[in-house]
N, C-alpha and C positions, 0 to 999 in steps of 0.2 A: 506874817510868820505863823506857821501851823503850831497849834497847841500840842505839846508832847503827849498829853493824856489822851487827846483825840487820836493821835497816831497809834497809840497803844490799843485803843478800842478798835480802830480800823484793822490792825493786825490780827486781833482776836477774832474779829468777824470774818476775815479772810481765811484764817485757819479753820474756823468752824464750818464755813461753806465748803472749803476743800475737803474736810473730813466727811461732810454729808455727801458731797459728790462722789468721793471715793467709795463710801459705803453703798451708795446707790448703784455705782458701776459694778461693784462686787456682787450685789444682789441680782442685778440684771444678768451678769455673766453666769452666776450660779443658776438662775432660771433657764438660761440658754443651754447650759450644760445638762440640766435636768430634762429639759424638753428634747434635747438631742439624744440623751440616753433613752428616754421613753420612746422616741421615734425609732431608734435602733432596735430596742427590745421588741416593739411592735412589728418591725420589718422581719426580725428574726422569727417571731411567732408565726407570721404569715408564711414565711418560707418553710418553716418546720411543718406547718399544717399542709402545705402543698406537697412536700416530700412524703409526709405520712399518707396523704390521700393517694399519691401515685403508688406507694407500696401496697396499700390496701386494695387498690383497683387490680393490681397484678397478682394478688395472692390467690393461690389455688383453693384454699379453704374459704368457706363462707364466713364473712366478717360482718357482724351486726353491732352497731353502737346504740345503746339505749341509755336513757336518763336514769336517775336514781329511783324513778317510779316504774321503770320497765317499759317506757314508751320508746318506740323505735325512732332514732334520729338519722341513721345512715345504714345502708346496706351496699355491699360491693357486688359486682357482677356474678361472682360465684354463689353468693347468697340468693340473688335473684333466681338463678338456675335451680338452686336447691329447693326453694319454696315454690318455684313455678310461677312467680309473680314479678311484676316490674317494681322498681323502687317506689314510684308514686303510689302504688297500691298498698305498700307496707308502712310508709312513713306516718308517724303519729299514732299507729296502732300499738296495742300492748303485745309484747313478745309472747306472753301466754304461759311462761314457766317461771317459778320462783327463782330468783337470782341471788347468789351469795358470792362475795369476792373470793378469788382464788379457788373456785369450785371446779371440779371435773366430774362429769357424770354422763351416762348415755341416756338419750331421750328419743322419742319417736315423733316426727313431724309429718304433716300431711302435704304431699306434693300432688295437687289435683285430687285424683281418686286413689292415689297410691300412698302407702305408709312407708316412710323412710327412716331407717335407724341412723342416728347421728350421735357422734361424740362431741360433747359440749365442754369448752374450757372458758372460764370467766376471769377477767382481770379488771381491776379498777384503774381508770385512766382519766386524763383531762381532755375534754372535747370542747373546742372553742371556748377555752378558759373556764369551763365548768366541769365539776365532777361527773363522771359517767362510767358505764361498764362496757368493756369490749368483749364480745362473745365470738369465740372461734368455733365454727361448726364444720365437722368433717363427716362425709357420707361413709358409713361403715356397714352398709347393707350387705355388700358382697362378703365382707369379712365375717359378719354374723351368720350368713348362710353357710359359709365354709366351716365355721365353728360348730354350727348345729349338725351339719353333715358328718363332721369328725366325731362328735359326741354320739351320733346315731350309730356310726360304724363301730365305735368302741363298745357301745352297749350290745350290739349284735355279736361282736367278737366274744365279749364276756359270756353272753348267753350260749354261744356255740361251744366255748371252752367248758362251760358247766355241763353240757350235754355229752361231751366227749368222754368215752370210757376206754381205757387202755388195757391191753393184755400184756402182762410182763411176768418174768420169772419162769420157773419150771412147771409145766402142765402135765400131770399124770394122766396118760392116755392108754387105753387097753390096746394091746398089740393085735388083738383079734377083731373085736367089734368096733374099735376106734372111739368108744365112749370116753369121756373125760370126767375125772373125779373132782368135785368141787371142794371148797373149804370145809363143808359140813360132812364130807364123806360120801355124798351121793354121786352116783354115776349118771352123767347126762349125755344125750346125743350131742355130737360134735357141733352141728349147726345151732342147736338150741343154746349151748354154752357160749358160743361165740357171739350170737345175737344178744345174749343177756349181758355180756361184758364188753360190748363195743357198739358202734352205731351201724355196723354192717347188717345187711339183710340178705336172705338167700332166695334164689330161684332154682327150681329143680329141673334137671334134664338127665339124659342117659348118654354116657360116653360111648364111642365106637366099640370099645373092648367089652363093655358090659351088655350092649344091645343084643348080640347073638345069644348070650346066656339067658337073658330075661325074656326075649321074644324070638325064639329060634325060627318059628314059621315065617314071621315077617322078615327076618334077616335073610332066610333062604330065598324068599320071593324078591327081595331087594337085590340080592346077588345075581339072580337070573336076569332081572331087568337090566342090570348094569352090563352083563355079558352080551345080551342082545344088542344093546346100544353100541358096544365096542365092535360088533360084527358089521 
């Protein structure tokens, strides 16, 4: 016959073991859940990085990823074209300009022997689970040239406007000699007055009506020559 006290101890031992097994199973299940979650997160990160890489590869702007010290970690094809160098020639080298998060400014970079005007935008990002800077680079050389040309034309137009003198209002002119009276009361030759108050210049000739009056002998000879030619 089994001692009742031993039966009680056996029951307690069984309950204790059951509890330990249950706790162990819970722990194992929890670890599996954690491992699964970590695996899913890792897969999601890998997929996200692949998607980001595809987007960067197709971007028309040059994209450069640098670490917090400004060393180049990645360049897309557009950036390769902008710098005139392959990715392997750029990786690990310093970007060469001070970088501040959320910064936008114009810089000049060297493309072989050519200087290129570039608009730079900076954003802080995570790159391969580490903090980094994403630099967006856009070639604005043509825009700069157009802007400079526009400013040049504006300057030339302003200079021309300053040199333009306009005649306006009533001009007192002599009905006989055709001199014009200025604001100071002096009478000036017509061409002199106009040249002084405008950008016009004069060349002198003689009209057909005045030619016979001023040069009658030459006019008569010219008339005879014309009559002979008509015959």
